[in-house]
N, C-alpha and C positions, 0 to 999 in steps of 0.2 A: 359621739354624743347622742344618746337615745332621746330622752325627754328632759329638757332643761327647765325645771319648775322652781318657782318659789317654794321654800320649805313650808310655807303656810298655805300654799295653793291647793286646789282640789286634788284628791287622791288619784294615784295612777289609774288609767283606764276610765276616768270619769268622762262623761259626755255633756259638755256645757251646751246650753241652748243658744248661746251667742258666740260669734267669732268676730274679733276686732281686726280691721285692716288699717295699718298705718299708710301714710301717703306715699310710701315707696314699695307698697305691696299690692299693686293694682291689677296684676294679671290673673288669669284663671287658675294658675298653679298655686295661688295663695288662698283659694276658697276652701271652706269645709262644706261639703254638699248637704249636710244635715243640719246646718246652723243658720240662724238669722244673723245678718251681717250688721256690724256696728262700724261707723266711720266718724271721726271727730276732727273737726277743723278748729285748731287751737290758735287764737290770736296771740297768745304769749310767745309762740314760736317765732312769729314775725317781728315781735318787739325785741326779742332777745339779741338778734343780730341785724345789721343793715345788709339785707340780702339784695342781690341784683333784682331789679324790678321784673325783668323777663323771667327770672327763675321763679319768683313768687307767683307770677301769672301762670307759668307752665304747671307748677305743682297744684295750685288751686283748680285750674281748668281740668287737670287730669283727675283729681279727686271728685269733682262735681260731675264730670262726665261718667266716671265709674258708678257713682251713685245713681245717676239717671239710668244707666244700663241695668242696674240691679233692681230698680223700681221698688215695689212694695216689700221686697226682701231685705231692704237696708233701713237702718235707723241712722240717719245723718244728722249730726249735731254740730252746731256752731257755738263754741264756748270760749271762755277765757283761757282755761287750761284743759289738759287731757283729763286730769282727775275730775274736774267739774263736769266735763262732757260725758265721762263714763257714768257718773252718778245720774245725770240727766237721762242717759240712754237706757240704762238697765238697772239702776239702783244698786243693790248688793248681789244681784244674780251672778252665777258663774259665767266666766268668759274665757275663751281660748284666744291665743294670738301666736302667730309664727314668730320665732326668734327675731327681735328687732335688729337693726343694722348699726347701732351705736352702743358704746359702753353706757352712756347716760340713759338711753331708752331701755336697755336691758335691765339696769339697776332699778329703774322706776317700775317696770311691770313686775319684776321679781318681788318688789315690796308691797304689791297689792294682793291681799289675801284671796280675793275672788278669781285671780287670773292664773291660768295654766299656760305655760310657755311650751309651744310645740317646736320641733326641729326647724332649722333655717330652710328657707326655699329661695330659689333664684340663683343658686350656685351649683357647680358641678361637684365640689369637694366639701365634705363636712369637716368641721374643725377637729373632730377626734381622728379622722383619717389623716389629716394634715399633721397632727401631733405625732402620729406613728411614723410618718415619713420623715419628719424633722428629727425624731430620735434616731432613726436608722441612718440619717445623713450626718450625724455627729452633733447636731443641735446648736453648734456655735455659729460659724459663718455660713448661713444658709444661702444657696444660690438658686435662682429661678430656673436655670436650664435643666437641672436634675429633676426639679418638681414638674416642669413642663413635660418632660419625657414620660414621667410616671402617669400624668394625666392622659396623655395620648394613648399610652398602653392600656390603662384601666378602662378608658372609654372607647377604645378602638377608633380613634380619630386619626385620619390620614395614615393608616397603617396597611401594609401589604403583608399579611401574616404577622410575624413577630418583628418585622423590619419597617422603618418609616418609609412612606411613599416616596419614590424617587431615590431612595438610598441615603438621604440626608435628613437629619432631624431639624436643622436650622439653615434657612436660606437667607439670612439677614444680609449677607454680603451682596446678594442680588437686589436688595431693596434700599439702596443708598444713592440712587442717581440724583444728581442736581437737576433743577428744573430745566425745561427746554430753553434754548437761547432765544428763540423767537416766540412772540406771542405773550400775552399777559394772563392767560388762563390755559389750563390743560385742555387738550382736545377730547373732552369726555362729556357725556350728557350731564345736565344740571341734576342736582340731588332732588329727591322727593320733597315737595312742599305742601304741607297740610293747608286746609282751608279753615279759616276761623268761622265760628257760628255764634249763636245767641249766648252760649255758655261763656265764650271768651269775652263777649261784650259785657256780660254781667260781672265777670271777674274784674275786668278793667275798670268798670264803674265803681265796684267796691274798693279796689285799690286806690283809685283816685279820691274817693270820699274819705277813706282812712288816712291817706296822706295829707289831705287838706286839713283834716281835724287835728293833725299832729300826733295821731295815734301810733303810726308806724313811719319809718323812713327807709328809703331805698337808695341804692346807687345804680348807675347805668340807665339804659333806655329800654322801653318796652315797645319795640316795633311790632309789626305783624309776626305772629308766632311762627317760628321756623321748625319746631321739633314736635313730634307726635304727642298728643295728649290722650290718646285712646288706643285700645288694642287693635282695632281695625286699621287705624292710621299707621301704627307701628309695624303691623304686618305688611302693609303696602310699602312702607319705607325700606323694610328688609328686602322685599322682593325686587324693588327698584335698584337697590345697591348691588345685589347679587347678579342681576341680569345686565346692568348697564355700567357699573363703576368698579366692581371687583376686578375685572381683568387688568385694569391699569393701576390698582391700588398699590401693589407691592413695589413696582418700578419707582414710583415717586413718593413712597411712604414718608420719607424724611425731608422732602423738598418743601420749600415755601415760595409762594408768589404773592406779591403785595395786593394784587387785584383779584386773587382767587382764594378766598378764605376756606372753601371746602375741599379743594383739590379733588382727589379720588377717595377721600375718607368716607366711612359709612354714615357718620352722624347718628349712630345708634346708641351711643353711650348713655344719653339721657333716658332713652326708652328702656334700656337694660336696667338702669339704676332706679327707675320708677317701678320696675317690676312688670312693665307692659310686655316685654319679651323675655323669654327664658334663654340663657346662654346656649343650651343644647340645640335649640332650633336654629340659632344663628350659625354655629359652627357646622352643623349638619347640612344646612343650605349651601354653605360655602364649599364643603367637601363634595356635595352632589354636583355643583358646577364644575369642579375639577374632574370628577369621574366622567362627566358627560362631555368633556373636552371644551367647555365654555369659558374656562378661566385657567390661567397658567398656574403651576404649582407654587411659584415664588409668591404670587399674590395671595393664594389661598393659605399657604403655610404662614405667611405674615399675619393675616387676619386671625387665623386660629391661634397663633401665638399671643396675640393681643387679648383675645377673649378667654380662651381656655388656659392660657399661660399666665400672662401678667395680671389680668383682672382677678383670677382665682387666687394667685399668689398674694396680692395686696389684701384681699378679703381675709384670707387665712392668717397672714402675718399680723393683721390688726388684732385678732383674738389671741394669737399665740404670744405676742409681746405684752399685751395687757394695757390698762389705762395709763400706767406711768411712762409708757413710751413717749407720750406727747411732751414730756419734760426733757427729753434728750436734747443736749446742746454741746456736743463734743468739741465744737470749734469755738465755743464761748462767744457766739454772736448775740449781741443785745441791742443793736441800733433800732429805733422805732421806724415803722414805715412812714415815709414822707407823705404829706397831705396830697400831693399830686398823684401819687400811686394809689393811695387809699380811695381817692375820689374818682379814679379813672379819668384823670384830666389829661387826655392825650395831647391836647393843644399846648400844654406847658412843656412838652418834650421835644428836643431837637433831633436826637438820634432817631433816624427814620425807622429802623427795625423796631425799636421800643415804642415809638409813637404809633406806628401802624398796628402793632400787636395790641397795645393798650386800647386803641380805638375799636378794634374788633371785639375785644372783651366788653367794652362799654356798650357797643351797638347790638351785640348778639349773645353775650354771656358764654362764649365759646370760642376757643381756637384749638387747633389740633396739638398733638403731643410734643412736636418739636419746638414751636414757639413757647409752649408752657415751660419746657425743660431748658432750652438753650437760649431763650431770650428773657422771659420773665424770671424764671428760677435762677438762671445764670447771673442776671443782674442783681437779684436779691442776695445771692451767695457772695458775690464780689464785694458788695457794699456792707456785708456783715449785719443784715437785718435779723431781728429776732425770729427764729425759725417757727415758733408757736404763732406769732402774728402773721407770718407769711402763710402758714397752714390755714389759719382762720380766713384770710383774704381769699385764698383759692376756694375754700368751702362756700363762702358767701357769694362769690362773684361768678361762679360757673354753674350753668344749668344742670350739669351732671355732678356737681360737687356735693359729697356727703362725707361725714366724718370718717367712715371706714376707708374710703378710697383716697381722700386727700391726706390723711395722717401719715400713712406709710409712704405714699408717693412723694410728699413734700419733705417731711422730716428725714426719711430714709434715703431717697434718691436725689431729689432736687437740691436739698440743702445739706446733705451729708451730716446731719446733726447727730446721727446715731454712731458715727465714727466707723462706718463700714459694715454694719450688720446686714445690709441689703445689697449694697453695691461695693465694688472693689476700689473705686476712686471717686473723688468729687467731680461732678459734671460742670466744671468751669472751663471756659474757652475764650479765646480772643476773637476779634472781629473776623479773622480769616475763615473760620468755620461758617459764620453767618454769610459771608461773601460767597463762599463756595456753594452753599446749599440754598441760596435765595437770590432774588433780583432786588434786594432792599438797599444794598450799599451804594450802587452807582449814583443815584441823585442825592445821596446823603451829604450833609454839611461836613461830616467827618470822614476820614480815610481809614479803612480797616488796618492798614500797614503802619499807621502813625501811632507812636506811643506817647509823644510829647508835642507841645505846641498847640496852636489854636484849632488845628484839624485832627487832634489826637482822638482816636476812637475810644469812647468810654469803656467799651468791652475789652479792647486790647490793653489800654492802660490799666484798667481794673483787674485784668487777669494777672498781670505781673505784680501788682500790688498785693493781690490775694496770695500768689505763690510766695512772695516775700514774707507776708504776715504769718503764714503757716509752713514755713520752709522746713522746720524740724520734723513735723509730722509727715509732710510730703516726701522728704528725702528718704524716709524709711519705708515708703510704699513703692514697690517695684514698678507700678504703673505711672507713678508721678515723679520718680527720682530724676528722670531725665529733664523734666521741667526745672527742677532746682539747679541742675548743672547749666542749663541754658540761661537761667537767671543770672548766674555768677559771671556769665560771659557778656552781659549787656553793658555796653560802654556808657549808656545814659541812664543807668539805674537810679542814681541819686536824683536826677531831674524827674524821672517818672515818679518816684516816691514823694518828691517835694510837691509835685502837682497834685498828687493824691491827698497829701496832708492839707493842702490849701483848699481843697474842694469842699464846698458846703454840703454836709450830709443831707440836708433837707432840700437842696436844689436839684432840679432836673439836670441831667447831663447836657 
């Protein structure tokens, strides 16, 4: 995709005097050196959805911090809408903007006669290159592993000549250790923690004022800011991760500890998705640590796969599948999100894994990928919640949540609503998986092995009810056919299903 312009936009090769930065385009790689910068803070964006309060704080703090860095070079406008803000900032003058990150935003800027849309930044793979790969791969059931290998080859990432470093492309099997049996936290240094300043103070005062007036409404809590809001902070966070936490990242990548929300994860997803970091600098820093002997290959390969593999895959599938992908609902799930989930009311939940994870979302707007997939997403999938509503919840409630990343992750992977266009099977599991990979089940009121009775684990009972509900589809999938055969051998299946039917869909488990 060379230049993606509105048909009414400036002619090819034109040089606009102004360049517009969206709130997720805040790094130096989004600038145009010869242009005056325009930034617009739109109140309508905050009214449209009930975002997590910490997310609203982070985004506004990051935007205002970037404007302060740019100084006289930027025209920063606070307006009701983007359209009004653009009019206030530049009138009808010509403006460039790098390809936005959502279908809605792209459609909006394409419809503005004065705007020229430049190629995307902040990703390693352009959509046209992905399209060529998808066509060569058959175009039907695309799989991330093949795409990931192509990215490694094309960008010379963790390669020794034409072979993968260490002789293997994927070291995922080395990255599935359960958490240590002793201790409540991993034996690793704490993650980088930014310091708040007067910009954070002003943002918090503004959010308080808007909320008191009823102008906007949020969910979650806005504690001290945990994630970088500026380029310098993001660079320090990257350096701290690579030097202190990357060595143990792979080993416990899929593990969960109730009292260790960060584990060895990088916590850089918000910085990447705000545009403060470029993915190339992240994976290159990780590879440099491996080459220097400072981090093992399984950790480095696992991190490179997350950034150069899965993140790039989700971004490109978002554009490849198009806007109608959000309507996917292959399993016919239409139940509404219950109030306790929508409001992040962790105190209403008895299941310890779900209560702990929901509390972490409430307090920080972030949990790592396994609680997202195997606790939050798994529960929503088992209960048959509307996948579009689940997607919107993840978008609103996570500091790193944007349409492009949540749509494909939730619709395609977490909720299997696309019927297998991204993954080979639904990510549904019983309590045994959570018990193996965490320390959450021991003190819980429920038992991961119990399907029925007062101590029946809602994930275990819910799993078998899910398999029964979709048995015909699952029986024809080689990765789930065994579960259907196991279902038919359950002596207490009628009791399991009876308990599920009596369960109030709006009540916490």
